[in-house]
C-alpha positions as CSV (number, residue, x, y, z in Angstrom):
1,M,-0.1,-0.2,0.2
2,L,2.6,2.5,0.7
3,G,4.2,1.6,-2.4
4,A,1.4,2.7,-4.3
5,L,1.0,5.7,-2.7
6,H,4.4,6.8,-3.3
7,A,3.7,5.7,-7.0
8,F,0.9,8.3,-7.0
9,R,2.9,11.0,-5.7
10,I,5.6,11.0,-8.2
11,Y,2.7,10.6,-10.8
12,R,1.2,14.3,-9.5
13,A,4.6,15.3,-9.5
14,V,5.4,14.6,-13.0
15,R,1.9,15.7,-13.8
16,F,2.3,19.1,-12.5
17,L,5.9,19.6,-14.3
18,F,4.0,20.2,-17.3
19,L,0.9,21.4,-16.0
20,A,2.1,24.7,-14.3
21,P,3.7,26.3,-17.2
22,F,0.1,26.4,-18.8
23,I,-1.5,27.4,-15.3
24,L,1.1,30.3,-15.4
25,L,0.6,31.1,-18.9
26,I,-3.3,31.5,-18.4
27,C,-2.7,33.3,-15.2
28,F,-0.5,35.8,-17.3
29,V,-2.9,36.0,-20.0
30,V,-5.6,37.1,-17.6
31,N,-3.2,39.8,-15.9
32,W,-2.4,41.3,-19.2
33,M,-6.0,41.3,-19.9
34,T,-7.6,42.8,-17.1
35,T,-4.9,44.8,-15.1
36,P,-1.6,45.5,-17.5
37,G,-0.3,48.0,-15.0
38,Q,-0.2,45.6,-11.8
39,W,1.7,42.5,-12.6
40,W,0.0,40.6,-9.8
41,V,1.0,37.7,-11.9
42,Q,4.8,37.5,-10.5
43,W,3.2,36.3,-7.1
44,A,2.0,33.2,-9.0
45,A,4.9,33.0,-10.8
46,L,6.8,32.4,-7.4
47,G,4.4,30.2,-6.1
48,L,4.4,27.8,-8.7
49,G,8.0,28.1,-9.2
50,I,9.2,27.0,-5.9
51,A,6.3,24.3,-6.3
52,W,7.8,22.9,-9.6
53,V,11.3,22.8,-8.4
54,L,10.2,20.5,-5.1
55,C,8.1,18.7,-7.6
56,L,11.5,18.2,-10.2
57,L,13.6,17.4,-6.7
58,R,10.9,14.3,-6.4
59,V,11.0,12.9,-9.6
60,L,14.4,13.1,-9.9
61,R,15.0,11.6,-6.8
62,A,12.6,8.8,-8.1
63,I,14.9,8.6,-11.1
64,V,18.0,7.8,-9.5
65,I,16.6,5.4,-7.0
66,L,15.1,3.3,-9.8
67,G,18.4,3.6,-11.4
68,G,20.3,2.2,-8.8
69,I,17.8,-0.5,-8.4
70,A,18.1,-1.5,-12.2
71,A,22.0,-1.0,-11.9
72,L,22.2,-3.4,-9.1
73,A,19.6,-6.0,-10.6
74,A,22.0,-5.8,-14.0
75,Y,25.0,-6.5,-11.9
76,L,23.4,-9.3,-9.9
77,S,22.0,-11.0,-13.2
78,Q,25.5,-10.7,-15.1
79,R,27.1,-12.4,-11.5
80,K,25.3,-15.4,-11.2
81,T,25.6,-16.4,-14.8
82,P,29.1,-18.2,-15.4
83,A,31.4,-17.2,-17.5
84,P,31.7,-19.2,-20.8
């Protein structure tokens, strides 16, 4: 059960990495069309940027862990087979 929870968190993080720029673009367009003299979108960009970096770190950590497990499995599978 715990593994499924972590997989879902990583899925949400990957999805947010692609979704956040579109959210920011929509906020920018709304800001530009409604109040072009006051750029409140910078605060949304700051918050989304912090969340985006944290999601990126979560995804990179998962990639490193999965890569390490794959490398260990490859090493162990080669070690068990006898040399010709």
